[in-house]
mmCIF file as Biopython writes it, N, C-alpha, C and O atoms, coordinates in Angstrom:
data_model
#
loop_
_atom_site.group_PDB
_atom_site.id
_atom_site.type_symbol
_atom_site.label_atom_id
_atom_site.label_alt_id
_atom_site.label_comp_id
_atom_site.label_asym_id
_atom_site.label_entity_id
_atom_site.label_seq_id
_atom_site.pdbx_PDB_ins_code
_atom_site.Cartn_x
_atom_site.Cartn_y
_atom_site.Cartn_z
_atom_site.occupancy
_atom_site.B_iso_or_equiv
_atom_site.auth_seq_id
_atom_site.auth_asym_id
_atom_site.pdbx_PDB_model_num
ATOM 1   N N  . MET A ? 1  ? 152.243 30.963 -61.447 1.0 0.0 1  A 1 
ATOM 2   C CA . MET A ? 1  ? 152.111 31.037 -62.791 1.0 0.0 1  A 1 
ATOM 3   C C  . MET A ? 1  ? 150.827 31.542 -63.219 1.0 0.0 1  A 1 
ATOM 4   O O  . MET A ? 1  ? 149.774 31.089 -62.773 1.0 0.0 1  A 1 
ATOM 5   N N  . ALA A ? 2  ? 150.889 32.497 -64.098 1.0 0.0 2  A 1 
ATOM 6   C CA . ALA A ? 2  ? 149.615 33.115 -64.668 1.0 0.0 2  A 1 
ATOM 7   C C  . ALA A ? 2  ? 148.949 32.223 -65.786 1.0 0.0 2  A 1 
ATOM 8   O O  . ALA A ? 2  ? 149.623 31.598 -66.606 1.0 0.0 2  A 1 
ATOM 9   N N  . ARG A ? 3  ? 147.645 32.215 -65.753 1.0 0.0 3  A 1 
ATOM 10  C CA . ARG A ? 3  ? 146.864 31.344 -66.601 1.0 0.0 3  A 1 
ATOM 11  C C  . ARG A ? 3  ? 146.768 32.052 -67.915 1.0 0.0 3  A 1 
ATOM 12  O O  . ARG A ? 3  ? 146.371 33.217 -67.926 1.0 0.0 3  A 1 
ATOM 13  N N  . GLU A ? 4  ? 147.117 31.414 -69.079 1.0 0.0 4  A 1 
ATOM 14  C CA . GLU A ? 4  ? 147.051 31.967 -70.345 1.0 0.0 4  A 1 
ATOM 15  C C  . GLU A ? 4  ? 145.646 31.825 -70.910 1.0 0.0 4  A 1 
ATOM 16  O O  . GLU A ? 4  ? 144.995 30.790 -70.763 1.0 0.0 4  A 1 
ATOM 17  N N  . ILE A ? 5  ? 145.187 32.917 -71.576 1.0 0.0 5  A 1 
ATOM 18  C CA . ILE A ? 5  ? 143.814 32.737 -72.334 1.0 0.0 5  A 1 
ATOM 19  C C  . ILE A ? 5  ? 143.990 32.023 -73.583 1.0 0.0 5  A 1 
ATOM 20  O O  . ILE A ? 5  ? 144.847 32.341 -74.407 1.0 0.0 5  A 1 
ATOM 21  N N  . THR A ? 6  ? 143.144 31.016 -73.733 1.0 0.0 6  A 1 
ATOM 22  C CA . THR A ? 6  ? 143.187 30.109 -74.910 1.0 0.0 6  A 1 
ATOM 23  C C  . THR A ? 6  ? 142.051 30.564 -75.792 1.0 0.0 6  A 1 
ATOM 24  O O  . THR A ? 6  ? 140.932 30.726 -75.305 1.0 0.0 6  A 1 
ATOM 25  N N  . GLU A ? 7  ? 142.303 30.785 -77.116 1.0 0.0 7  A 1 
ATOM 26  C CA . GLU A ? 7  ? 141.366 31.075 -78.061 1.0 0.0 7  A 1 
ATOM 27  C C  . GLU A ? 7  ? 141.450 30.178 -79.295 1.0 0.0 7  A 1 
ATOM 28  O O  . GLU A ? 7  ? 142.499 29.901 -79.876 1.0 0.0 7  A 1 
ATOM 29  N N  . VAL A ? 8  ? 140.118 29.717 -79.660 1.0 0.0 8  A 1 
ATOM 30  C CA . VAL A ? 8  ? 140.048 28.907 -80.880 1.0 0.0 8  A 1 
ATOM 31  C C  . VAL A ? 8  ? 138.810 29.373 -81.660 1.0 0.0 8  A 1 
ATOM 32  O O  . VAL A ? 8  ? 137.738 29.581 -81.091 1.0 0.0 8  A 1 
ATOM 33  N N  . GLN A ? 9  ? 138.995 29.533 -83.004 1.0 0.0 9  A 1 
ATOM 34  C CA . GLN A ? 9  ? 137.855 29.939 -83.752 1.0 0.0 9  A 1 
ATOM 35  C C  . GLN A ? 9  ? 137.211 28.618 -84.329 1.0 0.0 9  A 1 
ATOM 36  O O  . GLN A ? 9  ? 137.903 27.690 -84.751 1.0 0.0 9  A 1 
ATOM 37  N N  . THR A ? 10 ? 135.832 28.608 -84.314 1.0 0.0 10 A 1 
ATOM 38  C CA . THR A ? 10 ? 135.065 27.422 -84.791 1.0 0.0 10 A 1 
ATOM 39  C C  . THR A ? 10 ? 133.755 27.911 -85.220 1.0 0.0 10 A 1 
ATOM 40  O O  . THR A ? 10 ? 133.577 29.126 -85.309 1.0 0.0 10 A 1 
ATOM 41  N N  . THR A ? 11 ? 132.786 27.048 -85.506 1.0 0.0 11 A 1 
ATOM 42  C CA . THR A ? 11 ? 131.437 27.387 -85.992 1.0 0.0 11 A 1 
ATOM 43  C C  . THR A ? 11 ? 130.494 26.893 -84.933 1.0 0.0 11 A 1 
ATOM 44  O O  . THR A ? 11 ? 130.878 26.057 -84.115 1.0 0.0 11 A 1 
ATOM 45  N N  . GLY A ? 12 ? 129.218 27.400 -84.914 1.0 0.0 12 A 1 
ATOM 46  C CA . GLY A ? 12 ? 128.182 26.845 -84.022 1.0 0.0 12 A 1 
ATOM 47  C C  . GLY A ? 12 ? 126.781 27.365 -84.440 1.0 0.0 12 A 1 
ATOM 48  O O  . GLY A ? 12 ? 126.611 28.007 -85.477 1.0 0.0 12 A 1 
ATOM 49  N N  . THR A ? 13 ? 125.819 27.058 -83.599 1.0 0.0 13 A 1 
ATOM 50  C CA . THR A ? 13 ? 124.458 27.392 -83.939 1.0 0.0 13 A 1 
ATOM 51  C C  . THR A ? 13 ? 123.881 28.135 -82.706 1.0 0.0 13 A 1 
ATOM 52  O O  . THR A ? 13 ? 124.120 27.760 -81.558 1.0 0.0 13 A 1 
ATOM 53  N N  . VAL A ? 14 ? 123.124 29.187 -82.996 1.0 0.0 14 A 1 
ATOM 54  C CA . VAL A ? 14 ? 122.534 29.993 -81.900 1.0 0.0 14 A 1 
ATOM 55  C C  . VAL A ? 14 ? 121.394 29.182 -81.415 1.0 0.0 14 A 1 
ATOM 56  O O  . VAL A ? 14 ? 120.580 28.736 -82.224 1.0 0.0 14 A 1 
ATOM 57  N N  . SER A ? 15 ? 121.280 28.950 -80.068 1.0 0.0 15 A 1 
ATOM 58  C CA . SER A ? 15 ? 120.254 28.201 -79.471 1.0 0.0 15 A 1 
ATOM 59  C C  . SER A ? 15 ? 119.268 28.974 -78.668 1.0 0.0 15 A 1 
ATOM 60  O O  . SER A ? 15 ? 118.162 28.528 -78.364 1.0 0.0 15 A 1 
ATOM 61  N N  . SER A ? 16 ? 119.727 30.193 -78.326 1.0 0.0 16 A 1 
ATOM 62  C CA . SER A ? 16 ? 118.894 31.269 -77.617 1.0 0.0 16 A 1 
ATOM 63  C C  . SER A ? 16 ? 119.371 32.560 -77.965 1.0 0.0 16 A 1 
ATOM 64  O O  . SER A ? 16 ? 120.571 32.835 -78.010 1.0 0.0 16 A 1 
ATOM 65  N N  . ALA A ? 17 ? 118.367 33.433 -78.236 1.0 0.0 17 A 1 
ATOM 66  C CA . ALA A ? 17 ? 118.728 34.802 -78.782 1.0 0.0 17 A 1 
ATOM 67  C C  . ALA A ? 17 ? 118.773 35.749 -77.632 1.0 0.0 17 A 1 
ATOM 68  O O  . ALA A ? 17 ? 119.529 36.717 -77.711 1.0 0.0 17 A 1 
ATOM 69  N N  . ALA A ? 18 ? 118.087 35.578 -76.638 1.0 0.0 18 A 1 
ATOM 70  C CA . ALA A ? 18 ? 118.065 36.519 -75.423 1.0 0.0 18 A 1 
ATOM 71  C C  . ALA A ? 18 ? 117.868 35.706 -74.190 1.0 0.0 18 A 1 
ATOM 72  O O  . ALA A ? 18 ? 116.741 35.235 -74.038 1.0 0.0 18 A 1 
ATOM 73  N N  . PRO A ? 19 ? 118.785 35.455 -73.267 1.0 0.0 19 A 1 
ATOM 74  C CA . PRO A ? 19 ? 120.165 35.808 -73.515 1.0 0.0 19 A 1 
ATOM 75  C C  . PRO A ? 19 ? 120.810 34.893 -74.641 1.0 0.0 19 A 1 
ATOM 76  O O  . PRO A ? 19 ? 120.345 33.789 -74.921 1.0 0.0 19 A 1 
ATOM 77  N N  . LEU A ? 20 ? 121.875 35.422 -75.238 1.0 0.0 20 A 1 
ATOM 78  C CA . LEU A ? 20 ? 122.533 34.646 -76.320 1.0 0.0 20 A 1 
ATOM 79  C C  . LEU A ? 20 ? 123.188 33.502 -75.784 1.0 0.0 20 A 1 
ATOM 80  O O  . LEU A ? 20 ? 123.945 33.579 -74.816 1.0 0.0 20 A 1 
ATOM 81  N N  . GLU A ? 21 ? 122.883 32.288 -76.469 1.0 0.0 21 A 1 
ATOM 82  C CA . GLU A ? 21 ? 123.534 31.139 -76.081 1.0 0.0 21 A 1 
ATOM 83  C C  . GLU A ? 21 ? 123.865 30.380 -77.430 1.0 0.0 21 A 1 
ATOM 84  O O  . GLU A ? 21 ? 123.076 30.499 -78.367 1.0 0.0 21 A 1 
ATOM 85  N N  . VAL A ? 22 ? 124.930 29.652 -77.553 1.0 0.0 22 A 1 
ATOM 86  C CA . VAL A ? 22 ? 125.347 28.939 -78.761 1.0 0.0 22 A 1 
ATOM 87  C C  . VAL A ? 22 ? 125.792 27.589 -78.467 1.0 0.0 22 A 1 
ATOM 88  O O  . VAL A ? 22 ? 126.358 27.347 -77.401 1.0 0.0 22 A 1 
ATOM 89  N N  . VAL A ? 23 ? 125.569 26.667 -79.367 1.0 0.0 23 A 1 
ATOM 90  C CA . VAL A ? 23 ? 126.037 25.331 -79.281 1.0 0.0 23 A 1 
ATOM 91  C C  . VAL A ? 23 ? 127.164 25.099 -80.271 1.0 0.0 23 A 1 
ATOM 92  O O  . VAL A ? 23 ? 126.909 24.923 -81.462 1.0 0.0 23 A 1 
ATOM 93  N N  . VAL A ? 24 ? 128.349 25.095 -79.826 1.0 0.0 24 A 1 
ATOM 94  C CA . VAL A ? 24 ? 129.571 25.024 -80.666 1.0 0.0 24 A 1 
ATOM 95  C C  . VAL A ? 24 ? 129.585 23.585 -81.351 1.0 0.0 24 A 1 
ATOM 96  O O  . VAL A ? 24 ? 129.253 22.590 -80.707 1.0 0.0 24 A 1 
ATOM 97  N N  . ASP A ? 25 ? 129.949 23.522 -82.574 1.0 0.0 25 A 1 
ATOM 98  C CA . ASP A ? 25 ? 130.000 22.237 -83.337 1.0 0.0 25 A 1 
ATOM 99  C C  . ASP A ? 25 ? 130.791 21.241 -82.654 1.0 0.0 25 A 1 
ATOM 100 O O  . ASP A ? 25 ? 131.975 21.446 -82.385 1.0 0.0 25 A 1 
ATOM 101 N N  . GLY A ? 26 ? 130.147 20.099 -82.343 1.0 0.0 26 A 1 
ATOM 102 C CA . GLY A ? 26 ? 130.781 19.014 -81.627 1.0 0.0 26 A 1 
ATOM 103 C C  . GLY A ? 26 ? 130.409 18.976 -80.105 1.0 0.0 26 A 1 
ATOM 104 O O  . GLY A ? 26 ? 130.753 18.028 -79.400 1.0 0.0 26 A 1 
ATOM 105 N N  . ALA A ? 27 ? 129.701 20.028 -79.628 1.0 0.0 27 A 1 
ATOM 106 C CA . ALA A ? 27 ? 129.273 20.116 -78.311 1.0 0.0 27 A 1 
ATOM 107 C C  . ALA A ? 27 ? 127.814 19.519 -78.239 1.0 0.0 27 A 1 
ATOM 108 O O  . ALA A ? 27 ? 127.163 19.329 -79.266 1.0 0.0 27 A 1 
ATOM 109 N N  . THR A ? 28 ? 127.322 19.228 -76.963 1.0 0.0 28 A 1 
ATOM 110 C CA . THR A ? 28 ? 126.085 18.851 -76.829 1.0 0.0 28 A 1 
ATOM 111 C C  . THR A ? 28 ? 125.249 19.715 -75.884 1.0 0.0 28 A 1 
ATOM 112 O O  . THR A ? 28 ? 124.052 19.498 -75.695 1.0 0.0 28 A 1 
ATOM 113 N N  . VAL A ? 29 ? 125.925 20.694 -75.305 1.0 0.0 29 A 1 
ATOM 114 C CA . VAL A ? 29 ? 125.320 21.684 -74.327 1.0 0.0 29 A 1 
ATOM 115 C C  . VAL A ? 29 ? 125.477 23.107 -74.819 1.0 0.0 29 A 1 
ATOM 116 O O  . VAL A ? 29 ? 126.546 23.479 -75.303 1.0 0.0 29 A 1 
ATOM 117 N N  . ALA A ? 30 ? 124.410 23.925 -74.701 1.0 0.0 30 A 1 
ATOM 118 C CA . ALA A ? 30 ? 124.589 25.367 -75.065 1.0 0.0 30 A 1 
ATOM 119 C C  . ALA A ? 30 ? 125.361 26.038 -73.985 1.0 0.0 30 A 1 
ATOM 120 O O  . ALA A ? 30 ? 125.370 25.567 -72.848 1.0 0.0 30 A 1 
ATOM 121 N N  . CYS A ? 31 ? 126.034 27.164 -74.310 1.0 0.0 31 A 1 
ATOM 122 C CA . CYS A ? 31 ? 126.740 28.001 -73.419 1.0 0.0 31 A 1 
ATOM 123 C C  . CYS A ? 31 ? 126.468 29.359 -73.709 1.0 0.0 31 A 1 
ATOM 124 O O  . CYS A ? 31 ? 126.227 29.698 -74.868 1.0 0.0 31 A 1 
ATOM 125 N N  . PRO A ? 32 ? 126.483 30.318 -72.605 1.0 0.0 32 A 1 
ATOM 126 C CA . PRO A ? 32 ? 126.263 31.717 -72.904 1.0 0.0 32 A 1 
ATOM 127 C C  . PRO A ? 32 ? 127.383 32.280 -73.767 1.0 0.0 32 A 1 
ATOM 128 O O  . PRO A ? 32 ? 128.524 31.819 -73.741 1.0 0.0 32 A 1 
ATOM 129 N N  . ALA A ? 33 ? 126.995 33.318 -74.549 1.0 0.0 33 A 1 
ATOM 130 C CA . ALA A ? 33 ? 128.032 33.919 -75.334 1.0 0.0 33 A 1 
ATOM 131 C C  . ALA A ? 33 ? 127.980 35.405 -75.343 1.0 0.0 33 A 1 
ATOM 132 O O  . ALA A ? 33 ? 126.967 35.970 -74.931 1.0 0.0 33 A 1 
ATOM 133 N N  . ALA A ? 34 ? 129.014 36.084 -75.790 1.0 0.0 34 A 1 
ATOM 134 C CA . ALA A ? 34 ? 129.009 37.504 -76.077 1.0 0.0 34 A 1 
ATOM 135 C C  . ALA A ? 34 ? 129.041 37.822 -77.535 1.0 0.0 34 A 1 
ATOM 136 O O  . ALA A ? 34 ? 129.445 36.949 -78.305 1.0 0.0 34 A 1 
ATOM 137 N N  . THR A ? 35 ? 128.661 38.971 -77.990 1.0 0.0 35 A 1 
ATOM 138 C CA . THR A ? 35 ? 128.708 39.325 -79.372 1.0 0.0 35 A 1 
ATOM 139 C C  . THR A ? 35 ? 129.635 40.436 -79.648 1.0 0.0 35 A 1 
ATOM 140 O O  . THR A ? 35 ? 129.877 41.306 -78.811 1.0 0.0 35 A 1 
ATOM 141 N N  . LEU A ? 36 ? 130.164 40.403 -80.852 1.0 0.0 36 A 1 
ATOM 142 C CA . LEU A ? 36 ? 131.040 41.443 -81.286 1.0 0.0 36 A 1 
ATOM 143 C C  . LEU A ? 36 ? 130.174 42.528 -81.924 1.0 0.0 36 A 1 
ATOM 144 O O  . LEU A ? 36 ? 129.370 42.289 -82.825 1.0 0.0 36 A 1 
ATOM 145 N N  . ASN A ? 37 ? 130.407 43.827 -81.356 1.0 0.0 37 A 1 
ATOM 146 C CA . ASN A ? 37 ? 129.634 45.003 -81.742 1.0 0.0 37 A 1 
ATOM 147 C C  . ASN A ? 37 ? 128.113 44.923 -81.321 1.0 0.0 37 A 1 
ATOM 148 O O  . ASN A ? 37 ? 127.285 45.656 -81.863 1.0 0.0 37 A 1 
ATOM 149 N N  . GLY A ? 38 ? 127.786 44.069 -80.399 1.0 0.0 38 A 1 
ATOM 150 C CA . GLY A ? 38 ? 126.388 44.031 -80.008 1.0 0.0 38 A 1 
ATOM 151 C C  . GLY A ? 38 ? 125.292 43.568 -81.038 1.0 0.0 38 A 1 
ATOM 152 O O  . GLY A ? 38 ? 124.097 43.806 -80.867 1.0 0.0 38 A 1 
ATOM 153 N N  . GLN A ? 39 ? 125.748 42.951 -82.019 1.0 0.0 39 A 1 
ATOM 154 C CA . GLN A ? 39 ? 124.774 42.461 -83.114 1.0 0.0 39 A 1 
ATOM 155 C C  . GLN A ? 39 ? 123.824 41.425 -82.549 1.0 0.0 39 A 1 
ATOM 156 O O  . GLN A ? 39 ? 124.178 40.662 -81.650 1.0 0.0 39 A 1 
ATOM 157 N N  . ALA A ? 40 ? 122.633 41.409 -83.078 1.0 0.0 40 A 1 
ATOM 158 C CA . ALA A ? 40 ? 121.558 40.436 -82.728 1.0 0.0 40 A 1 
ATOM 159 C C  . ALA A ? 40 ? 121.657 39.263 -83.739 1.0 0.0 40 A 1 
ATOM 160 O O  . ALA A ? 40 ? 121.986 39.381 -84.919 1.0 0.0 40 A 1 
ATOM 161 N N  . TYR A ? 41 ? 121.318 38.088 -83.088 1.0 0.0 41 A 1 
ATOM 162 C CA . TYR A ? 41 ? 121.241 36.863 -83.826 1.0 0.0 41 A 1 
ATOM 163 C C  . TYR A ? 41 ? 119.933 36.129 -83.513 1.0 0.0 41 A 1 
ATOM 164 O O  . TYR A ? 41 ? 119.281 36.336 -82.489 1.0 0.0 41 A 1 
ATOM 165 N N  . THR A ? 42 ? 119.599 35.256 -84.471 1.0 0.0 42 A 1 
ATOM 166 C CA . THR A ? 42 ? 118.230 34.494 -84.266 1.0 0.0 42 A 1 
ATOM 167 C C  . THR A ? 42 ? 118.552 32.976 -84.092 1.0 0.0 42 A 1 
ATOM 168 O O  . THR A ? 42 ? 119.536 32.424 -84.582 1.0 0.0 42 A 1 
ATOM 169 N N  . VAL A ? 43 ? 117.617 32.390 -83.348 1.0 0.0 43 A 1 
ATOM 170 C CA . VAL A ? 43 ? 117.680 30.952 -83.005 1.0 0.0 43 A 1 
ATOM 171 C C  . VAL A ? 43 ? 117.897 30.116 -84.353 1.0 0.0 43 A 1 
ATOM 172 O O  . VAL A ? 43 ? 117.206 30.357 -85.342 1.0 0.0 43 A 1 
ATOM 173 N N  . GLY A ? 44 ? 118.812 29.197 -84.353 1.0 0.0 44 A 1 
ATOM 174 C CA . GLY A ? 44 ? 119.062 28.473 -85.516 1.0 0.0 44 A 1 
ATOM 175 C C  . GLY A ? 44 ? 120.177 28.983 -86.456 1.0 0.0 44 A 1 
ATOM 176 O O  . GLY A ? 44 ? 120.685 28.228 -87.285 1.0 0.0 44 A 1 
ATOM 177 N N  . GLN A ? 45 ? 120.518 30.158 -86.330 1.0 0.0 45 A 1 
ATOM 178 C CA . GLN A ? 45 ? 121.443 30.941 -87.199 1.0 0.0 45 A 1 
ATOM 179 C C  . GLN A ? 45 ? 122.851 30.153 -86.953 1.0 0.0 45 A 1 
ATOM 180 O O  . GLN A ? 45 ? 123.187 29.821 -85.816 1.0 0.0 45 A 1 
ATOM 181 N N  . ARG A ? 46 ? 123.595 29.898 -88.026 1.0 0.0 46 A 1 
ATOM 182 C CA . ARG A ? 46 ? 124.904 29.469 -88.068 1.0 0.0 46 A 1 
ATOM 183 C C  . ARG A ? 46 ? 125.884 30.619 -87.874 1.0 0.0 46 A 1 
ATOM 184 O O  . ARG A ? 46 ? 125.741 31.620 -88.576 1.0 0.0 46 A 1 
ATOM 185 N N  . VAL A ? 47 ? 126.801 30.563 -87.040 1.0 0.0 47 A 1 
ATOM 186 C CA . VAL A ? 47 ? 127.666 31.637 -86.693 1.0 0.0 47 A 1 
ATOM 187 C C  . VAL A ? 47 ? 129.132 31.140 -86.441 1.0 0.0 47 A 1 
ATOM 188 O O  . VAL A ? 47 ? 129.397 29.980 -86.125 1.0 0.0 47 A 1 
ATOM 189 N N  . THR A ? 48 ? 129.978 32.051 -86.600 1.0 0.0 48 A 1 
ATOM 190 C CA . THR A ? 48 ? 131.416 31.891 -86.383 1.0 0.0 48 A 1 
ATOM 191 C C  . THR A ? 48 ? 131.664 32.189 -84.944 1.0 0.0 48 A 1 
ATOM 192 O O  . THR A ? 48 ? 131.125 33.215 -84.527 1.0 0.0 48 A 1 
ATOM 193 N N  . VAL A ? 49 ? 132.348 31.518 -84.137 1.0 0.0 49 A 1 
ATOM 194 C CA . VAL A ? 49 ? 132.521 31.718 -82.739 1.0 0.0 49 A 1 
ATOM 195 C C  . VAL A ? 49 ? 133.989 31.606 -82.428 1.0 0.0 49 A 1 
ATOM 196 O O  . VAL A ? 49 ? 134.697 30.773 -82.993 1.0 0.0 49 A 1 
ATOM 197 N N  . THR A ? 50 ? 134.451 32.468 -81.507 1.0 0.0 50 A 1 
ATOM 198 C CA . THR A ? 50 ? 135.834 32.349 -81.011 1.0 0.0 50 A 1 
ATOM 199 C C  . THR A ? 50 ? 135.615 31.824 -79.593 1.0 0.0 50 A 1 
ATOM 200 O O  . THR A ? 50 ? 135.057 32.542 -78.763 1.0 0.0 50 A 1 
ATOM 201 N N  . VAL A ? 51 ? 136.025 30.629 -79.298 1.0 0.0 51 A 1 
ATOM 202 C CA . VAL A ? 51 ? 135.951 30.048 -77.946 1.0 0.0 51 A 1 
ATOM 203 C C  . VAL A ? 51 ? 137.106 30.536 -77.177 1.0 0.0 51 A 1 
ATOM 204 O O  . VAL A ? 51 ? 138.253 30.331 -77.573 1.0 0.0 51 A 1 
ATOM 205 N N  . ARG A ? 52 ? 136.839 31.192 -76.061 1.0 0.0 52 A 1 
ATOM 206 C CA . ARG A ? 52 ? 137.897 31.806 -75.269 1.0 0.0 52 A 1 
ATOM 207 C C  . ARG A ? 52 ? 137.852 31.159 -73.795 1.0 0.0 52 A 1 
ATOM 208 O O  . ARG A ? 52 ? 136.790 31.072 -73.178 1.0 0.0 52 A 1 
ATOM 209 N N  . ASN A ? 53 ? 138.922 30.769 -73.342 1.0 0.0 53 A 1 
ATOM 210 C CA . ASN A ? 53 ? 138.964 30.153 -72.096 1.0 0.0 53 A 1 
ATOM 211 C C  . ASN A ? 53 ? 139.892 31.011 -71.197 1.0 0.0 53 A 1 
ATOM 212 O O  . ASN A ? 53 ? 141.056 31.159 -71.569 1.0 0.0 53 A 1 
ATOM 213 N N  . PRO A ? 54 ? 139.487 31.570 -70.077 1.0 0.0 54 A 1 
ATOM 214 C CA . PRO A ? 54 ? 138.271 31.354 -69.367 1.0 0.0 54 A 1 
ATOM 215 C C  . PRO A ? 54 ? 137.128 32.310 -69.628 1.0 0.0 54 A 1 
ATOM 216 O O  . PRO A ? 54 ? 136.150 32.286 -68.882 1.0 0.0 54 A 1 
ATOM 217 N N  . LEU A ? 55 ? 137.198 33.155 -70.653 1.0 0.0 55 A 1 
ATOM 218 C CA . LEU A ? 55 ? 136.123 34.131 -71.006 1.0 0.0 55 A 1 
ATOM 219 C C  . LEU A ? 55 ? 134.945 33.535 -71.780 1.0 0.0 55 A 1 
ATOM 220 O O  . LEU A ? 55 ? 135.149 32.514 -72.437 1.0 0.0 55 A 1 
ATOM 221 N N  . LEU A ? 56 ? 133.833 34.040 -71.758 1.0 0.0 56 A 1 
ATOM 222 C CA . LEU A ? 56 ? 132.611 33.633 -72.579 1.0 0.0 56 A 1 
ATOM 223 C C  . LEU A ? 56 ? 133.141 33.562 -74.044 1.0 0.0 56 A 1 
ATOM 224 O O  . LEU A ? 56 ? 134.035 34.302 -74.455 1.0 0.0 56 A 1 
ATOM 225 N N  . PRO A ? 57 ? 132.504 32.589 -74.816 1.0 0.0 57 A 1 
ATOM 226 C CA . PRO A ? 57 ? 132.690 32.565 -76.175 1.0 0.0 57 A 1 
ATOM 227 C C  . PRO A ? 57 ? 132.298 33.854 -76.841 1.0 0.0 57 A 1 
ATOM 228 O O  . PRO A ? 57 ? 131.442 34.558 -76.304 1.0 0.0 57 A 1 
ATOM 229 N N  . LEU A ? 58 ? 132.869 34.219 -77.986 1.0 0.0 58 A 1 
ATOM 230 C CA . LEU A ? 58 ? 132.559 35.522 -78.632 1.0 0.0 58 A 1 
ATOM 231 C C  . LEU A ? 58 ? 132.023 35.257 -79.989 1.0 0.0 58 A 1 
ATOM 232 O O  . LEU A ? 58 ? 132.800 34.756 -80.801 1.0 0.0 58 A 1 
ATOM 233 N N  . VAL A ? 59 ? 130.787 35.526 -80.360 1.0 0.0 59 A 1 
ATOM 234 C CA . VAL A ? 59 ? 130.283 35.270 -81.561 1.0 0.0 59 A 1 
ATOM 235 C C  . VAL A ? 59 ? 130.729 36.450 -82.474 1.0 0.0 59 A 1 
ATOM 236 O O  . VAL A ? 59 ? 130.450 37.620 -82.215 1.0 0.0 59 A 1 
ATOM 237 N N  . GLN A ? 60 ? 131.413 36.070 -83.517 1.0 0.0 60 A 1 
ATOM 238 C CA . GLN A ? 60 ? 132.010 36.883 -84.507 1.0 0.0 60 A 1 
ATOM 239 C C  . GLN A ? 60 ? 131.153 37.494 -85.601 1.0 0.0 60 A 1 
ATOM 240 O O  . GLN A ? 60 ? 131.353 38.615 -86.070 1.0 0.0 60 A 1 
ATOM 241 N N  . GLY A ? 61 ? 130.141 36.632 -85.987 1.0 0.0 61 A 1 
ATOM 242 C CA . GLY A ? 61 ? 129.264 36.976 -87.043 1.0 0.0 61 A 1 
ATOM 243 C C  . GLY A ? 61 ? 128.679 35.674 -87.743 1.0 0.0 61 A 1 
ATOM 244 O O  . GLY A ? 61 ? 128.935 34.533 -87.357 1.0 0.0 61 A 1 
ATOM 245 N N  . VAL A ? 62 ? 127.950 35.953 -88.703 1.0 0.0 62 A 1 
ATOM 246 C CA . VAL A ? 62 ? 127.280 34.782 -89.457 1.0 0.0 62 A 1 
ATOM 247 C C  . VAL A ? 62 ? 128.273 33.986 -90.134 1.0 0.0 62 A 1 
ATOM 248 O O  . VAL A ? 62 ? 129.228 34.554 -90.664 1.0 0.0 62 A 1 
ATOM 249 N N  . GLU A ? 63 ? 128.143 32.635 -90.177 1.0 0.0 63 A 1 
ATOM 250 C CA . GLU A ? 63 ? 129.123 31.730 -90.682 1.0 0.0 63 A 1 
ATOM 251 C C  . GLU A ? 63 ? 129.212 31.999 -92.203 1.0 0.0 63 A 1 
ATOM 252 O O  . GLU A ? 63 ? 128.185 32.271 -92.826 1.0 0.0 63 A 1 
ATOM 253 N N  . SER A ? 64 ? 130.370 31.932 -92.791 1.0 0.0 64 A 1 
ATOM 254 C CA . SER A ? 64 ? 130.540 32.191 -94.246 1.0 0.0 64 A 1 
ATOM 255 C C  . SER A ? 64 ? 131.125 30.998 -94.823 1.0 0.0 64 A 1 
ATOM 256 O O  . SER A ? 64 ? 131.371 30.952 -96.028 1.0 0.0 64 A 1 
#
């Protein structure tokens, strides 16, 4: 049976800019992340994140 990719959109905070890491709201540990369109983010910036399992979380942009 093939494993389905699960995606959930949420918010988080950038904890490292290079390499990019985010702490998703409700989590206590940062995880590596990818960006949409290669955009750069700064530490402490609030972002919208698509959590993808088993792929790296994808930062969609600044939280609105």
